[in-house]
Each structure stands twice: as structure tokens, then as C-alpha cells.
C-alpha positions as a printed NumPy array, in Angstrom:
array([[-15.526, -26.542, -67.678],
       [-17.024, -30.025, -68.144],
       [-14.732, -31.565, -65.522],
       [-14.573, -28.998, -62.717],
       [-17.505, -27.051, -61.24 ],
       [-15.247, -24.1  , -60.339],
       [-14.202, -23.679, -63.965],
       [-17.843, -23.978, -65.059],
       [-18.641, -21.181, -62.593],
       [-15.962, -19.002, -64.214],
       [-17.472, -19.648, -67.654],
       [-20.83 , -18.478, -66.277],
       [-19.445, -15.506, -64.329],
       [-21.676, -12.456, -64.938],
       [-18.774,  -9.997, -65.185],
       [-17.273, -12.064, -68.005],
       [-20.624, -12.576, -69.731],
       [-21.54 ,  -8.883, -69.495],
       [-18.425,  -8.035, -71.51 ],
       [-19.033, -10.84 , -74.005],
       [-22.664,  -9.79 , -74.445],
       [-21.501,  -6.303, -75.465],
       [-19.69 ,  -7.996, -78.362],
       [-21.858, -10.982, -79.338],
       [-25.336, -10.006, -78.182],
       [-27.632, -11.511, -75.536],
       [-27.722, -15.163, -76.674],
       [-24.381, -16.836, -75.982],
       [-22.91 , -20.346, -75.99 ],
       [-19.591, -21.477, -74.557],
       [-18.044, -23.663, -77.256],
       [-14.872, -24.744, -75.458],
       [-12.329, -23.954, -72.764],
       [ -8.626, -24.653, -72.557],
       [ -5.724, -23.877, -70.271],
       [ -2.668, -22.292, -71.876],
       [  0.052, -22.965, -69.328],
       [  3.77 , -22.326, -69.646],
       [  5.964, -23.471, -66.786],
       [  9.097, -21.633, -65.732],
       [ 11.745, -21.602, -68.489],
       [  9.273, -23.281, -70.834],
       [ 10.213, -23.338, -74.564],
       [  6.559, -23.712, -75.604],
       [  5.19 , -20.954, -77.813],
       [  2.137, -20.111, -79.894],
       [  2.782, -19.24 , -83.536],
       [  1.041, -16.32 , -85.253],
       [ -2.399, -17.617, -86.233],
       [ -6.123, -16.922, -86.485],
       [ -8.424, -19.053, -84.33 ],
       [-11.046, -19.381, -87.064],
       [ -8.731, -21.294, -89.399],
       [ -9.658, -24.83 , -88.294],
       [-12.638, -24.371, -85.997],
       [-15.118, -24.92 , -88.839],
       [-17.572, -22.299, -87.584],
       [-19.927, -20.494, -89.944],
       [-19.56 , -16.934, -88.699],
       [-16.933, -14.676, -87.107],
       [-19.368, -13.911, -84.27 ],
       [-16.963, -15.681, -81.942],
       [-14.873, -14.21 , -79.114],
       [-12.232, -15.683, -76.839],
       [-12.021, -14.494, -73.258],
       [ -8.429, -15.045, -72.077],
       [ -8.506, -15.052, -68.27 ],
       [ -5.17 , -14.66 , -66.498],
       [ -4.618, -16.942, -63.503],
       [ -1.04 , -15.712, -63.052],
       [  0.633, -12.516, -64.236],
       [  0.919, -12.469, -68.028],
       [  3.734, -10.187, -69.157],
       [  6.307,  -9.861, -71.951],
       [  8.849, -11.391, -69.574],
       [  6.924, -14.679, -69.279],
       [  5.484, -14.995, -72.787],
       [  2.181, -13.127, -72.73 ],
       [ -0.175, -13.164, -75.689],
       [  0.648, -10.712, -78.46 ],
       [ -1.806,  -9.461, -81.089],
       [ -1.47 ,  -7.872, -84.521],
       [ -4.006,  -5.002, -84.635],
       [ -6.274,  -4.738, -87.646],
       [ -5.774,  -8.32 , -88.83 ],
       [ -9.309,  -9.464, -87.908],
       [-10.943,  -8.31 , -91.145],
       [-10.283, -11.374, -93.304],
       [ -9.301, -15.018, -93.15 ],
       [ -5.666, -15.547, -94.132],
       [ -3.987, -18.703, -95.44 ],
       [ -2.129, -20.893, -92.93 ],
       [  0.424, -23.671, -93.017],
       [  0.577, -26.666, -90.673],
       [  4.044, -26.917, -89.137],
       [  3.558, -29.454, -86.296],
       [  6.614, -27.956, -84.593],
       [  7.193, -29.866, -81.332],
       [  7.111, -26.847, -78.986],
       [  4.106, -25.216, -80.653],
       [  1.084, -25.282, -78.327],
       [ -1.427, -25.266, -81.201],
       [ -3.207, -28.35 , -82.481],
       [ -1.517, -28.416, -85.892],
       [  1.254, -25.897, -85.304],
       [ -0.762, -23.661, -87.592],
       [  0.996, -20.495, -88.695],
       [ -0.347, -17.657, -90.776],
       [  1.244, -17.458, -94.215],
       [  1.755, -13.713, -93.891],
       [  4.739, -11.997, -92.296],
       [  3.898, -10.283, -89.015],
       [  6.247,  -7.483, -87.991],
       [  6.92 ,  -7.932, -84.251],
       [  7.342,  -4.167, -83.996],
       [  3.672,  -3.741, -84.881],
       [  2.438,  -6.302, -82.332],
       [  0.822,  -5.334, -79.029],
       [  1.52 ,  -7.175, -75.771],
       [ -1.621,  -8.156, -73.86 ],
       [ -0.414,  -7.588, -70.3  ],
       [ -2.752,  -8.965, -67.626],
       [ -2.706,  -9.279, -63.863],
       [ -4.302, -12.344, -62.221],
       [ -8.074, -12.011, -62.487],
       [ -7.96 ,  -9.72 , -65.515],
       [ -9.015, -10.858, -68.981],
       [ -8.81 ,  -9.834, -72.594],
       [-11.3  , -10.455, -75.395],
       [-10.15 , -11.173, -78.923],
       [-11.896, -11.715, -82.238],
       [-11.789, -15.147, -83.854],
       [ -9.894, -13.703, -86.848],
       [ -7.367, -11.605, -84.938],
       [ -3.804, -12.756, -85.625],
       [ -2.134, -13.51 , -82.294],
       [  0.585, -15.647, -80.729],
       [  3.036, -15.752, -77.837],
       [  6.72 , -16.317, -77.149],
       [  8.314, -18.902, -74.797],
       [  8.521, -18.25 , -71.069],
       [ 12.184, -17.771, -70.01 ],
       [ 11.195, -16.47 , -66.561],
       [ 11.378, -18.326, -63.258],
       [  7.608, -18.483, -62.749],
       [  4.604, -19.919, -64.586],
       [  2.302, -18.139, -67.012],
       [ -1.186, -19.664, -66.9  ],
       [ -4.371, -18.52 , -68.604],
       [ -7.796, -19.984, -69.277],
       [ -9.146, -19.417, -72.795],
       [-12.967, -19.448, -72.94 ],
       [-14.448, -19.553, -76.45 ],
       [-17.894, -17.969, -76.726],
       [-20.12 , -18.002, -79.815],
       [-23.42 , -16.373, -80.722],
       [-26.207, -18.944, -80.907],
       [-26.697, -18.461, -84.671],
       [-23.182, -19.792, -85.306],
       [-22.947, -23.425, -86.473],
       [-20.514, -25.881, -87.995],
       [-20.196, -25.068, -91.714],
       [-20.168, -28.772, -92.554],
       [-23.606, -29.168, -91.042],
       [-22.251, -31.56 , -88.417],
       [-23.676, -31.44 , -84.921],
       [-21.468, -29.902, -82.271],
       [-21.533, -29.342, -78.522],
       [-21.716, -26.201, -76.385],
       [-23.091, -24.836, -73.117],
       [-25.808, -22.188, -73.142],
       [-24.457, -19.499, -70.789],
       [-26.834, -16.592, -71.397],
       [-30.122, -15.91 , -73.184],
       [-31.871, -18.431, -75.426],
       [-30.776, -20.859, -78.106],
       [-33.383, -20.33 , -80.821],
       [-31.392, -22.151, -83.494],
       [-30.454, -25.498, -81.954],
       [-27.261, -26.047, -83.931],
       [-25.454, -27.346, -80.838],
       [-26.242, -30.161, -78.458],
       [-26.187, -28.679, -74.982],
       [-23.603, -29.983, -72.546],
       [-24.386, -31.156, -69.024],
       [-22.783, -29.019, -66.273],
       [-20.393, -30.914, -63.988],
       [-21.793, -31.889, -60.59 ],
       [-18.516, -33.089, -59.054],
       [-14.876, -32.619, -59.965],
       [-13.584, -35.355, -62.27 ],
       [-16.617, -37.606, -61.77 ],
       [-17.086, -40.648, -63.979],
       [-19.966, -39.088, -65.925],
       [-18.06 , -35.83 , -66.227],
       [-14.992, -37.586, -67.619],
       [-17.029, -39.579, -70.129],
       [-18.814, -36.49 , -71.469],
       [-15.509, -34.611, -71.675],
       [-13.788, -37.476, -73.512],
       [-16.557, -37.778, -76.099],
       [-16.703, -34.048, -76.803],
       [-12.921, -33.638, -76.989],
       [-12.732, -36.493, -79.506],
       [-15.509, -34.895, -81.548],
       [-13.805, -31.49 , -81.588],
       [-10.403, -33.02 , -82.358],
       [-11.946, -34.519, -85.487],
       [-13.03 , -31.016, -86.517],
       [ -9.629, -29.47 , -85.769],
       [ -7.695, -32.126, -87.679],
       [-10.012, -32.379, -90.684],
       [ -7.774, -32.296, -93.747],
       [ -4.533, -32.434, -91.796],
       [ -1.632, -34.183, -93.471],
       [ -0.671, -35.878, -90.203],
       [ -1.946, -36.286, -86.679],
       [ -0.952, -33.545, -84.259],
       [ -0.096, -33.816, -80.597],
       [ -2.898, -32.054, -78.713],
       [ -6.143, -30.298, -79.492],
       [ -6.342, -26.55 , -79.046]])
């Protein structure tokens, strides 16, 4: 959303924000966005995990809007969730498995029965919302077409980094009465020089948060 105006417009879309406001209240920041893309016959997967594990945020008042840009089905590796697992933080292990799409290959240290999981089936243009502590993951995509989604991470404005470090976010609705985040500059052109520099600096900053305490460097930030 810092590189492309059309993605920034999606982050600000009132139909998305109306749903998020029902969950987080009227004052909302966008903390980050990320594509989760699996090509046809892609072995990439997402292990069972909770988003809150390495984000360093002070409160569970955080929701991810997962917006489908292609069909997302069991046949192409849609997201799966474990109902009722959002009530507490669980221990995780870093696996750094090469096909894991997560930053550290983080995996919850609790067995998840696949029979209890729920497939989040979405058509293009539909979205789901999930809690920052909900255990979720996804399987590889053995199908002949892509599975692409945009994950938009929204936080209430009272949320901050537990370490006290400054962080970056975009105010998308309401007011920021707390000032825990430096506000990002919306992109004016796609992939402009200023846009790329801001994106680079913020990605490096958030990578440092994600990898804090890691035994080894991972391959890509979530």
C-alpha cells in the first residue's frame, strides 16, 4: 500500500473499513499489507500459527482482512482456521522450512486436528477477517491456477509496540489520539523513488521486529 495507489485505495475502502470498525472501533490504523500468492502447482504453504507471536504488539485489538484476488478454495490451498484458538497466546517454534511462507517458519507448538479446521472459501472480491491470535494456516496449491490474496493488518490506535519502539502505520479511519505510530505517507505514483525509499525503510524496521530473538535469519518478512 506504500508502493501502489490502487492498493492504498483498497486499504482505505469504506466497505472494508466498515467491517473492521465493527470489530476494532472507530479509530483504526493500517499496520501492514502483504500479498500471499501461490502459483499453480506451488509447494509453498503456511504452517499453523498465530499472527501475534512475533509482531510485538501490546494488545490483541488487531484484525487481518484477507482479500481474495482470485478464487481461494480447498483445491488451491485456501486459508484454514482452528475455531476457538484465539483466546490465548500459544508457544511456537521457528522451523525456517524452505517452502514455508512465514518469516521464521513459525509453527504453533500444539497439535491441530485437521478435522476440526474450517476452510475459508472466498470468491474474488470477498474477504475474511481473523483475530490476531486465531491459529490458521494453509496447504500447498496443487491446482493449475494461482491463489492470490492481499492480507491487510489493521490495529486500534491504542495498540503500540510492547518494547516501546516507534513503529509505522497509516491512519485509515477516525483519530489517532495516542501517537504510538509514525504516520506513513500515501503513495502518489506507482513505484516512485520516494515511495520505494519509504517502503524500504519501513520494511527493514518491521523485519527487525519480526526477527527479534531469532536463532537465524529467515528468508522473507511476513
